C-alpha positions in Angstrom: 0.0 0.0 0.0 1.3 3.4 -0.9 2.0 6.3 1.5 -1.3 7.9 2.6 -0.5 11.6 1.9 -4.1 12.5 2.3 -3.8 11.9 6.0 -0.8 13.9 7.0 1.8 14.1 4.2 5.3 15.1 4.8 5.8 17.7 7.6 8.8 19.9 7.9 9.0 19.9 11.7 11.5 22.7 12.1 12.0 25.7 9.7 12.6 29.5 10.0 10.0 30.6 7.5 9.8 34.1 9.1 13.4 34.7 8.1 13.7 37.8 5.9 15.5 35.8 3.3 12.1 34.4 2.3 10.3 37.8 2.2 10.6 38.1 -1.6 9.3 34.7 -2.6 7.7 32.9 0.5 4.6 32.0 -1.6 6.7 30.4 -4.2 8.7 28.5 -1.6 5.6 27.1 -0.1 4.3 26.2 -3.6 7.4 24.2 -4.3 7.0 22.5 -0.9 3.4 21.5 -1.8 4.6 20.0 -5.1 7.2 18.0 -3.1 4.5 16.6 -0.9 5.1 18.8 2.1 1.7 19.5 3.6 2.7 21.4 6.7 5.7 23.4 8.0 6.3 24.1 11.6 7.7 27.6 11.8 9.9 27.9 14.9 11.0 31.1 16.6 14.0 32.5 18.3 12.6 35.7 19.8 9.3 37.3 20.8 9.3 39.2 17.5 9.6 35.8 15.7 6.6 34.5 17.7 4.4 37.4 16.5 5.7 36.9 13.0 4.9 33.2 13.0 1.3 33.8 14.0 1.0 36.4 11.3 2.4 34.0 8.7 0.1 31.2 9.8 -2.8 33.5 9.2 -1.6 34.1 5.6 -0.5 30.6 4.7 -2.5 27.5 5.8 0.5 25.2 5.6 2.4 27.1 8.3 2.0 25.9 11.9 3.4 28.5 14.4 5.8 27.8 17.3 7.4 30.2 19.7 10.7 30.0 21.5 13.9 31.8 22.7 17.1 30.8 21.1 19.6 29.6 23.7 22.2 32.3 23.1 19.7 34.9 24.4 20.8 34.8 28.1 18.0 37.2 29.1 15.7 36.1 32.0 13.3 39.1 31.6 12.9 38.2 27.9 12.3 34.6 28.8 9.7 35.6 31.3 7.9 37.8 28.8 7.9 35.1 26.1 6.6 32.6 28.6 3.6 34.9 29.4 3.1 35.3 25.6 3.1 31.6 25.0 0.5 31.1 27.8 -1.7 33.7 26.2 -1.5 32.2 22.7 -1.2 28.5 23.7 -4.3 27.5 21.6 -2.7 28.8 18.4 0.7 27.3 18.9 1.8 23.7 17.9 5.1 23.7 19.8 7.5 25.6 22.1 10.7 26.2 20.2 13.3 26.5 19.5 14.7 26.4 23.0 17.6 24.5 24.6 21.3 24.6 25.2 24.2 25.8 23.1 27.7 25.0 24.3 29.3 25.8 21.0 28.7 29.5 21.3 28.3 29.8 25.1 31.6 28.7 26.7 31.5 30.4 30.1 30.2 28.3 32.9 28.1 31.0 34.7 26.5 31.9 31.3 25.8 28.2 30.7 24.1 28.1 34.1 21.8 31.0 33.0 21.1 29.2 29.8 20.2 26.0 31.7 17.8 28.0 33.9 16.0 29.5 31.0 15.8 26.1 29.3 14.4 24.6 32.4 11.7 27.3 32.5 10.6 26.3 29.0 10.7 22.6 29.8 8.3 23.2 32.7 6.1 25.4 30.6 5.8 22.7 27.9 4.8 20.2 30.5 2.3 22.6 32.0 0.7 23.4 28.7 1.1 19.9 27.2 2.9 21.3 24.1 5.8 19.6 22.2 9.2 21.0 22.9 11.5 21.7 20.0 15.0 21.5 21.3 18.3 23.0 20.1 21.4 21.2 21.7 24.5 22.1 19.7 27.6 20.7 21.3 25.4 20.0 24.4 23.4 16.9 23.5 24.2 15.0 26.7 23.5 18.0 28.9 20.2 18.8 27.1 18.9 15.3 27.4 19.9 15.1 31.0 18.0 18.3 31.7 14.9 17.1 29.9 14.9 13.8 31.7 15.5 15.4 35.1 12.5 17.7 34.7 10.2 15.0 33.3 9.8 16.3 29.8 7.4 14.1 27.8 6.8 15.5 24.3 10.2 16.3 22.9 11.9 16.8 19.5 15.7 17.1 19.4 16.4 19.0 16.2 19.5 18.5 14.1 21.1 16.6 16.9 24.9 16.7 16.6 25.9 14.2 19.2 26.9 10.5 19.1 24.2 7.8 18.7 25.2 6.5 22.2 24.5 10.0 23.6 21.0 9.9 22.0 19.9 6.5 23.4 18.6 7.7 26.8 16.3 10.1 24.8 15.2 7.3 22.5 14.3 5.2 25.6 12.3 8.2 27.0 10.2 8.3 23.8 11.8 11.5 22.4 12.1 12.2 18.7 15.1 13.2 16.5 14.5 15.3 13.4 16.8 14.9 10.4 17.7 17.8 8.0 18.8 17.6 4.4 22.4 18.2 5.4 22.4 14.5 6.4 23.7 13.9 2.8 26.9 15.7 3.7 27.2 14.9 7.4 28.8 11.6 8.4 27.7 12.3 12.0 24.0 12.5 11.0 24.3 9.5 8.8 25.6 7.5 11.7 22.8 8.8 13.9 20.2 7.7 11.4 21.8 4.4 11.0 21.8 3.6 14.7 18.5 5.1 15.9 15.2 3.3 15.3 12.9 4.6 12.6 10.2 4.9 15.2 11.9 8.0 16.7 12.8 9.9 13.5 11.2 13.0 12.1 12.1 15.2 9.2 13.1 18.9 9.2 14.9 21.4 7.0 15.9 24.1 9.4 15.4 26.4 6.4 17.2 28.6 5.4 20.2 26.6 6.7 21.3 22.9 6.8 20.4 22.3 3.2 21.9 19.6 1.0 24.5 22.0 -0.4 26.5 24.0 2.1 26.1 27.8 1.7 22.9 27.6 -0.4 19.5 28.7 0.9 17.6 25.8 2.1 13.8 25.5 1.8 11.0 23.1 2.8 10.8 21.3 -0.6 14.2 19.8 0.3 12.5 17.7 2.9 12.4 15.1 0.1 16.2 15.1 0.2 16.2 14.2 3.9 13.5 11.5 3.3 15.5 9.9 0.5 18.7 9.9 2.5 17.0 8.2 5.5 15.4 5.6 3.2 18.8 4.8 1.7 20.6 4.6 5.0 17.8 2.4 6.4 17.6 0.2 3.3 13.9 0.9 3.0 11.7 2.5 0.3 10.8 6.2 0.5 7.2 5.3 1.0 8.0 3.1 4.0 10.0 5.9 5.6 7.4 8.5 4.8 4.6 6.4 6.3 6.7 5.8 9.5 7.7 9.4 9.8 4.1 10.5 9.3 3.0 8.3 12.2 5.8 9.6 14.4 4.9 13.2 13.6 1.3 12.5 14.5 2.4 10.9 17.7 4.3 14.0 18.7 2.1 16.8 17.3 -1.3 15.2 17.0 -4.0 16.8 14.8 -2.0 20.1 14.7 -0.1 18.8 11.7 -3.0 17.4 9.7 -3.4 18.6 6.1 -5.0 22.0 5.7 -8.6 22.1 4.5 -8.8 22.5 0.8 
């Protein structure tokens, strides 16, 4: 039986569609995504301004599902508090909290990392309280991010573009967390190893547009989700339809009806 695209289709679970780089042709970008079988794109945010913009874009484009978060290099407790209040106010319109998390690649100083961890913990608690999925950034901090998530009892979790070893990821797999794979998997030995080791039942697809595309330095877009799909299928030794079906089920398990196909 073929992949039932009428049910959920392919979902880009992490993209920055509010980025100004798309302002000139966002409609065309989404049209190419539709042609590629992408039925929904979760637009993540890094600031309060992004959160507002994502709601606005979701009102203009039925494929866009809005999320709101604070990028982990923003070590600003008042900004985190303001965004938390905003998320509570708009909870019914959001499909996820993100992106939030830890970044030890840019943040080196231990006191700053402690502030980062405190802000991340705030958003983990918020996601639990509001029963929203958590979209997690964990660059050079995978082990620490997973430990924090487990310690606070996070339940609905997506670890986006995870850059750690497969062995580091296993406690998260056991906890029922998901890992989203971008098109850059075609040029990343680390991500290829991750896909090879992790069970298909915990994988999602993302593009992280406009970055992490199949070609370094070129603008990425949601249509390239097909590249990630084909790469996962090749690594797993499965057909694209088999992977698409499994990933669709995983996406529904994490996001529920929020990622269903828009009404025609």
